[in-house]
C-alpha positions in Angstrom: -3.3 -19.0 -7.6 -1.3 -18.2 -4.6 0.9 -15.2 -4.0 4.1 -16.9 -5.3 2.3 -17.7 -8.6 1.1 -14.1 -8.9 4.6 -12.8 -8.4 6.0 -15.3 -10.9 3.5 -14.1 -13.5 4.3 -10.5 -12.7 8.0 -11.1 -13.1 7.5 -12.9 -16.4 5.2 -10.1 -17.8 7.6 -7.4 -16.6 10.6 -9.1 -18.3 8.6 -9.4 -21.6 7.6 -5.7 -21.4 11.2 -4.7 -20.5 12.5 -6.6 -23.5 9.9 -4.9 -25.7 10.8 -1.5 -24.5 14.6 -2.1 -24.9 13.9 -3.4 -28.4 11.8 -0.3 -29.2 14.6 1.9 -28.0 17.2 0.0 -30.0 15.4 -0.6 -33.3 12.5 1.8 -33.6 13.7 5.1 -32.2 17.2 6.4 -33.3 17.1 9.7 -31.4 17.1 10.6 -27.7 13.7 8.9 -27.2 15.4 5.5 -27.8 17.6 6.1 -24.8 14.5 6.8 -22.7 12.8 3.6 -23.9 15.9 1.6 -23.0 16.2 3.2 -19.6 12.6 2.4 -18.8 13.1 -1.2 -20.0 16.1 -1.5 -17.6 13.8 -0.1 -14.9 11.3 -2.8 -15.6 14.1 -5.4 -15.2 14.9 -3.9 -11.8 11.4 -4.1 -10.6 11.0 -7.7 -12.0 14.2 -8.6 -10.0 12.6 -7.3 -6.8 9.4 -9.3 -7.5 11.5 -12.4 -8.0 13.3 -11.7 -4.8 10.0 -11.4 -2.9 8.7 -14.8 -3.9 8.4 -16.9 -0.8 8.9 -14.0 1.6 5.6 -12.2 1.3 
């Protein structure tokens, strides 16, 4: 596996985890903790976006 493949896998895994965290925040926790889970899920999306932008440049 080269570095672009590793970044692609990292991006995919982070998107899946981000979706899971947003789903936990939306469906499992109805109080303030749900907002925290959703915010962390959006943060995972931001980091996955950076990983995707780094493909081919590292």
